[in-house]
Phi, psi and omega in degrees: 000338181292351177281356185299330181298338179291334186304305176286332183300321177306312184286323177299321181287326184291323187303303181293328179297320179291319181298316188277315187246015186307317182297336184260355182268155175302132182063026181057032178097353182297321181295324178294320177298317181291320177297323181295311181288329174294322174297321177297321179295322179293315180296327176303316181293325177297314182294319179297318179298315180295322181295316182294336180261004184260172176207164179303335180274353182295144172267108184250072179060007178067016185255355187233155174259101182256133183205169174268118184293135178289342182270316184256350183057030181236159175298134179225130179237134180239128177246122183237145174227124183297132178263294174198169179250140173231100189059237182270001182266126176256124178260132183233156165257124183218157176235152178237133177243113176210177185303320180297317178299315186294317181292325177291321175301315179299315181296310186294314184291319182291311181295319178298322179295314180296319180295320181290323175295316178299322182295338176301322178274321184291320186264009182303130178090352178292134182298335182253036184306311183294316179302320180302312182287332175297312179292325176302315180298316181294322180297312179297318180297318180295317179294319179295323177295316179304318180292323183280336188305132177258001177223156186291331181293310178297322178298319180292322177301310179295324181300315180288327177292325173300316179298316179299314182295322178296322176300313181294322185278321177296321178264028185300316175270069189291347176293343177270126178303322182296324177291319177298317181293321181295319180295315180297319181298317180296317183294317183290313183297315180291331177298326180299314177292327180296328177298317176300316177301314181298317179296321179296318178295321178292324176297315178296321178296320180295322183280323188263332183084012182202155174273000183298130175294319184299316180294320178295319178296317179296320180295323180288321185280333182268353180089004177295335175252129188296161181296319180297317180292319180297317180295315180299316181297319181296317180295320180292319173300321180296326177301314176300318181292323179293324178295309182293321183269014171055049177270148179302131010260018182264015189279349194292340183282332190290315177300319179295336181294353177293353178291343176283170175303144183302320174301328175297317178301319179299317183288319179297317185280337188256324193222345182236207174022281190291332178279350179298324180293315177299316179300319181299315180295321179293319181293320180269021185300328174304327178284318182291329186264000182289160180055237182263013177058036179300320179304331181294336176296318179292322180298314184292324178289316177299316179298315182295313180299317180297313183298317181292313183296313182295325179295317181296320180293321178298330180293335183247353178293150179243345176280119186305314182292324180287329172301314179293326179294311178294331174298316178301312180303316179299315182286331170297321175299318175299322178296315178295320176303316180296315179297320180293341178258023180063019178268063183300308181297316181299320181296315182289323176299317179290327176302317180288312181296319176296321180300315181292317183289321183286324176297318177302314182296316180292320178293323175298316177296324176295323176297320178297311180297321180298325184268321186258340187055035180229137180244341183283117184293337180290344177261004178256190178139131177070019183294344177303330184285334181248345178229066184296318181294314181299316178301320182292312183290322176299319180295322178299313179299317180296317180292324180294307179293334177289347176089026179279130175296146005248025182292167191297325182298330179296314183291318182290321178296320180297323176298321179294313178303318181295318179294318179295319181293327183280330190238355177232164185288174191297332180298324182291316181290326177297312181290329175294319175296323178295321177297316180296323177298311181293328177299316176294322183294314183286332176289319177296318179299313178297316182296310184293317182294316185285320193248345186239173184086201183282141179290131182291149178294136182095355181261008185293330182270004177296139181244158179281173184291141173292167190296329178298330176270331184287320182300309177301321179295320179299315181294319176296324178297323178299317180289324176299332179275310194257349184300329183298338181290352174290347178286339183280159171276138180247167174302142181102207184280341184285122183238037184101162185296336178294341177274353177249311179245113182204166173231123188086215185290135177291151180217148181273188184292135175218150184224121177274102192302313187294322177291315180299316179294317180296317180293324180293318178296318180294319180294310180297319178298324179295318180292322177294320178296316178295325176299315181292326183280309191264344177250309183278334181070020183277341179240129179254140178258007183299316180296318180294321179295321180291321181293318183256028182307314179299318180291320179300321181295320180297315181293316178301329177268019173056038177063017174061025177299313181298319179295318179294317179298318179297319177296318178299317180297312185288317189265340183244300187297307184292322176297313179297321179297319177295323176297314179297322177296319177296313179301317181295318183285310188279322185265303184291309182285303188291321183264305185291325183257311186285326183298310177299322180296315181295324179297316178296321179295316179294321176299320178294320176301319182291314185293333184283352182295333181283351180266088185261332185088001181256128182296323182293328177294315178296321179297314178302317182296318179296318179296313179299321177297315178300313180298316179300317177295324179295313179301314181301317182292321180299315180298321180290322183286331178274000000 
């Protein structure tokens, strides 16, 4: 297990090598990048095998502190290396190996590998081909480091590096003004949340005296850290998670991030960047659940509001990639909702199932864009006839995320619904079911309009994905279909995913029949309804659109979040900035800085007048001084 540190190191090493020697390497460095993440995927399996065969009593080279976690009841191994000392504070680089780390390592390495192989075909011919793969390697390395970090300082370093890489990849085609603006928007919006995360980390350090996660969790659970401080720290950590995971009101950057290459969108939405926030809340769950778990109330509300709002926008969006983007926001909201309802296992299970399906959907959308150069679903139709493979895999991803049995999305969604039903009041389960219903509707809408029905005129020459793009999609499709079966108990010690990834007491497979049947009926009904509306035309939505036109306008304009933010920037931020600029120029510079300098300069000009260079002037001054002293002496003596 001590080899786990190699997983990000491979990618960290590949990035600078590609930048420096890319033109001389095979595939301009793309092959090196793929080998690096492929090597990380192989090491992941080595680490997983060792973990499954280990126990707290195992002797693991004597370099790790292995124990059974009181929070997860699972084996946890921590490997630390001293970095330096600052007074009484020792800073260390450390990694943690536990079930949460392992499932995240598997997701990141596999999806990143699939995306990079797919990119060989998608990005072929791009003038910055090598740079693309260099940043890809750095992105994967940063996310893997974030997942492995056993202390908040290392996590924050990786957290910021993830943000930088997303900025570079979203703005990859920086010659486009829209790409530049999207990259800046993503960087600035997420930075707001990152400030909260940094303050939360510093607050924990002040209270605990260490950046160690284990020590912070113990202090929160044992009462060594007060309830007020624990709650404040949890809320501050949540701010960072909300920024990265695009939770309302920080969600506005993610749809615009579609300006980057589509494989980048697949990686960001499925395995890096946006899942970092959910991972952070899960990793710091002992802090969120300490005392009366008040911070989880905030988490559940944020998650529910995000899931509902994003679902409604996805229902009316027409850009295929933006539909998928709002789908991601909605499902991230469901994950937060699950964590807020103590559904730790359900949230992580859905994070994995969603990751495989969403990567598949984005790669399918990329195949469409690569062939048709079109993103508006209203200009598509009947693509199944010319892109059968892409249509098949996209449909699998859509059906999975839509919650149709027996694909993986159905099982993970059912776990979330069960957690919400068990731990929150009836309002939450009602709105969660409504979100699940809308999730099925917008996925069915996108799938039927784009791929089924009559082939649009001008689409006859469209071709399907080449094999370099098809193979990754096929492998992801297999997981979108079958990954959900990990929820079941198997022969042997495995008793469902809750027996591997859990918080608190481990639990085996369970199925809430009424919820499962209800959600399945809703999902199937949604797809049938969409089929009747968008393919058969037997149901018209014109009357509904006319009746709810004012509400529809608000939703189509994304609840005016961007307009409100722009108004605040123009009328508040920039006005306040101008006031500060005036104060800085007129008061600080002109009065505080320039006035003393000007006074000294004027005094110097005055004093230098006696330096004339004429002997008679100096003689006159001496005589006048002598006379003056004489008069002064005479007055004193009399």
